[in-house]
N, C-alpha and C positions, 0 to 999 in steps of 0.2 A: 215643535221639533223639526218638522219637515222644512220649515223656512230656514232653519240653521243649516240643514244639509244642502239646500238650494244655494245658499250664500257661499258655503264652502266649495261647492262644485263650480262656482263662477270665478274662482281665483285666477290670477293673471298668467301664471306660467303655462306654456303649452307642454305637450307630451314629451317633446325632445329635450326641453329644458329640465323636465322632471327626470328623464333618463340620465342626463348629465349629473344632476344632483344626487341621484341614487348611486351612480358609478363612483363619484367622489366619496360618498359615504362608505361604500364597500371597501375602498382603499384606505379610508381613515385619514385622509389628508385635508379635510375641509376645515377652514378657519372658523372661529366662533362667530364672527360678524357675518360671514357668508352663510353659515348654518342658520342663524337667526333670521336672515333675510329670506332664505329659501322656505323656512317653516312658515313664515307669514304669507308666502305667495303660492305654495304648493297646493295643487288640486288633489284632494284625498283619493279621488277615483283614479287619477293618473298614477298616484303613488302606489296604490294597491296593485294595479296592472304592471307597473314597472318592477315592483318587488317580486311578483310572481314570475315575470319574464327573466329577471336576473337569477332567481332561484333555480328555474329550469335550466338556464344556461350554465350555472355553476355545477349542478348535479350532472348534466350531460358531459361537461368537460372532465369532471372527475371520473365518470364511467369510461370515457374515452382513454384517459391516461392509464387507468387500471387495466383496460383491455390491451393497450400497447405493452405495458410491463409484463403482463401474464403471457402475451404472445412471444415476447423475447426469451422466455424461459423454456419454450418448447423445442 
């Protein structure tokens, strides 16, 4: 099983390409062929890190927007 993980971690896309793929997925505008290509090349470690990064960015932006809206009512 550890050999499978090592092989997955050696996939071709670098971290910035993974960030790009995750960003396209968040907007929901990725075509099927590009999606299949990304899935075949994405490094799962990079994918988890990118997902956590975008999750934190999303929550932070929501909290900022809510803070601005609440401040405008004072």
